C-alpha positions in Angstrom: -4.3 12.3 -6.9 -7.5 10.8 -8.1 -6.0 7.3 -8.1 -4.7 7.6 -4.6 -8.1 8.8 -3.4 -9.8 5.8 -5.0 -7.2 3.5 -3.4 -7.8 5.0 0.0 -11.6 4.7 -0.4 -11.3 1.0 -1.4 -8.8 0.4 1.4 -11.1 1.8 4.0 -14.1 0.0 2.6 -12.4 -3.4 2.7 -11.2 -2.8 6.2 -14.7 -1.8 7.3 -16.0 -5.0 5.6 -13.5 -7.0 7.7 -11.6 -8.2 4.7 -8.5 -7.2 6.6 -7.7 -5.3 9.8 -6.6 -1.8 10.5 -3.0 -2.7 10.7 -3.1 -4.1 7.1 -5.0 -1.0 6.0 -2.3 1.2 7.3 0.4 -1.0 5.6 -1.4 -0.7 2.3 -1.5 3.1 2.7 2.3 3.1 3.5 3.0 1.0 0.3 0.9 3.5 -1.8 2.9 6.4 -0.3 6.2 4.8 -1.3 4.9 4.1 -4.8 3.6 7.6 -5.2 6.9 9.1 -4.0 8.9 7.0 -6.5 6.5 7.9 -9.3 7.1 11.6 -8.6 10.9 11.3 -8.3 11.0 11.9 -4.6 14.1 9.7 -4.2 15.1 10.9 -0.8 11.7 10.1 0.7 12.3 6.4 0.9 15.2 3.8 1.0 16.1 0.7 -1.0 15.0 -1.3 2.1 11.6 0.5 2.1 11.1 -0.6 -1.5 12.2 -4.1 -0.8 9.8 -4.4 2.1 7.0 -2.9 0.0 7.5 -5.5 -2.7 7.6 -8.3 -0.2 4.5 -7.0 1.4 2.6 -6.6 -1.8 3.6 -10.1 -2.9 2.4 -11.5 0.4 -0.8 -9.6 0.2 -1.5 -11.0 -3.3 -0.7 -14.5 -2.1 -3.0 -14.1 1.0 -6.0 -12.3 -0.5 -6.1 -12.8 -4.3 -6.0 -16.6 -4.6 
């Protein structure tokens, strides 16, 4: 999707600018994939644990990078 493409472009640019490392970039990509699968009703593509980990990760990211 267009939004996913924009997220990926921003994610890569921030990594290249050393805002965060490649591992964090990959994690953000994984969180976006879970979100997209949920938005499209692909319930079998992820688990409750995946969603819980995504939420904890996003909350941690916000705390680390957006204060």
